[in-house]
N, C-alpha and C positions, 0 to 999 in steps of 0.2 A: 169773112171767115165761115167756117163750116161746122163749129162746134155749138152746142146747144145754147140757147138764150138764158142767162142767169136771172133768177127771180129778182123782182124789184127791191124786195127787202134786203138783197145783198149788194145793192148798186153802189153802196158807199165803201165796199171792201175791194181789195185787189189782189189777184193771184201774185204771191210772192210778197205780199205786204207785210208779213211777219206779224200777224195779229197777236196782241199780248193779252194774257190773262194768267191766272194762278196755275202753274205747271204741276202743282201737287194734285190737282183735282182732275182725274181722268177725263170726265164729260166736257169739263171746260178746256182741257188741253186739246182735246180733238177740234174744239171750236176754233183753236188757234192754227189749225193746220192752214198753211200758208196759201196765199195766192188765189183767193176767190176773185173771179173776173168781175169787172165793173164797167159800167156804161160811160164813167168818167174817164176820159183820156186826156193825154197832154203831149207836148212835143217831147221827142226822144233824141238822144244823141245817137246818130246813125251815119253810116257812111254813104257816099253816093253809091246808088245802085250799079250793079255791073250791067253791061250792055245786054239788052234783052235777046234770049236765044229763042229764035221762031219755033224750035222743037225742043221740048223739055226732054233732056236725054238722061238716061240712066247709065251708070257705068258699072261694069262687072269687076268686082274687086277680087284680091287674092282668096285662096280657099281658107277654111278654118284652121288650118295647120300652122298658119302665121303664128309666131311665138313673140312675146314681149321681152323687154330686158330682164324682167323677173323669170323668164323661162316658162311662163304660164301660157297655156293655149288660149288665145283670145276667142270669145264666142259672141262678139259684139256685132257681127254682121247681121242685118235684117234677114228674115226667112227668104230664102232664094239667093242670097249673097250679093244683092244689088244695093247701092246707096245712091240716092237721088242727087241731081246737081242742085237742087233747091237750096241746100244749106250753106250759109254764108257766115254764121257766127255760132258761138257757144255761150250760153247764159247760165251762170252758176247762181244757185239758190240755196237757202236752208230752210228747214221745215218750220223753225221757230217752236218746235215741240221737243220734248226730252226724249221721246221714243217714237217708233213708227217704222212703216215698211211701205212698199208700193202697193200691196193689196189694201192695207188700211187707207191710204190716200186715194186710191181709186174708188173704194166705197164711199169715202166722204165726198169727192168730187161728184160721183153720180147721185148722192143724195141731194146735191145742190142743182141737179137737173143737167149736168154735163154728160156728154156720151161716154167719157172714160177718163182715165187718169190724165192730168194736163201736162206731165212731164214725159220726157223720153227716157231718162234714167233716174234711179234712185239709189243712193249709196248708204248703207246702214251704218250705225254706230254701236252695235252690240246690245241695243235696247229695241227688240222688236224684229230684229234681223241680224246676222252675224256682222261684227265690226268689219267694214271695208268691203263688205259684199256689194257688188254692182248687179241691181236688178234692171232689167230691160222692160220698159213699158210698151203696151201694144201699139202706141203711136209710132214708135221707132220700127217695129216690124212692118208696120203699113207704109213707113216713110211719109207720114201725115203730119200736118202742121201742128204746132204745139198750142197749149192754152196756159201759158206760164208768165208772159210778159206783155201786157196789154199797153200799146202806145198808139198815138196818132199815125195812121197808115198800116198799122198792125205788123210792122216789118219783122219784128223779133219774134212774133209767133209763126209768120210764114216761112221765116228763113233762119230761125234760131233753134239750135238743139238745146233743150232745157234739161239740166242736170240739178237734181235736188239732193243735198246731203242733210241726213236726218240730224237734227240738234238745234240748239239756240246759240248761235254764235255772237249774240249780244251779251252772253253771260260766260260762255266757255269757248275754248278752242276746238276745232275739228280733231278727232282722234288721228293718231299716226297712220293706222291702216286706212282711214278714210281719205287722207291727203294722198297716200301713195296710190290708191285705187284710182282717185280723181285725176291724178297726174298720167297715169298709164292710159286712162280712157281718153283724156283730151289729147295726149300725143296721138293715139290711134285715129281720133276723129279728125285731127288736124291733117295728118297724113292721107287719110282716105278720102275727105272732102275738100281738101286744099283750102283750108280755112287759115286766114292771116292772123298772126300772133295778136295784133291789135284788136282783133275781133273775138278774142277770148276775154269775156267780160262778166259782170254780175248785174243782177236785177236792179240793184240801187243805182249803179253807175249809169245804166241806160236811162232809167226813169227819172232819176233825181228826186223822187218822192218817197223813198223807202230806204231803211238801213240794210235790207236784205242784201247779202247774207251775214251781216253783223260786223261789228268793229273788230272782232277776233279772227276774221278771215282775211287773209292777205292775197289780194289779186296780184300784187307785184311779185310775191313769192311764187304763185302758180305760174305766171308768165315766164319767170326765170327757169322754172323747172321744166317747162314744155317748150322751151325756145326752139328745140330740134324737133321736127315731126317724126311720127313713129317710123316711118320707112328709113329715116337716116340713123335711127338709134336701136333698131330691132336686131335681135340675134339672126344669124343666117338659118 
């Protein structure tokens, strides 16, 4: 992996581990910001890798005028409009915090010695950023590996698109706007990166060592909603 080494003091924590503490105390709440990387790894549920491609290709995608079912112009293409062929899965997380946004999580991750925000996308809940707002992380613009789902072999960091929903879904459900935005984004990513429905997953399902994104998040519901990729459901 190419992201910065995490201090030894944090070696027992995991990015996406949904650290718990009193959410009413802001300083402690920030300490809960999920998914601190760890040297401790474990087997993950992962598909057989696709046949190696001797040349890493990049694919030119449709121009930003593409419109979603909601009639909103999507702006989720990385700068330059090219999406790498590296992506094989989508991994959903929660922040395990009551509030937050991409900038706050980025500052926290950097304070732990990482080079930047570990996720590719963050979806706000109205506390720290607008409810349902999709924030694009710098890793997505660079088409760079993630730092959100540590496993043996690091498959889901190397090939998984990390999406973090702000909130603690061990205690409450995602908001309606959050789920609607997540569904639109996942449809788009499935269509653009040719990601199988079975590879739309969660941090906890992959690692089997965390509840992230919490018992109030329904992976089955998300998969039903995004069964058709973006290209099959978009407006002309």
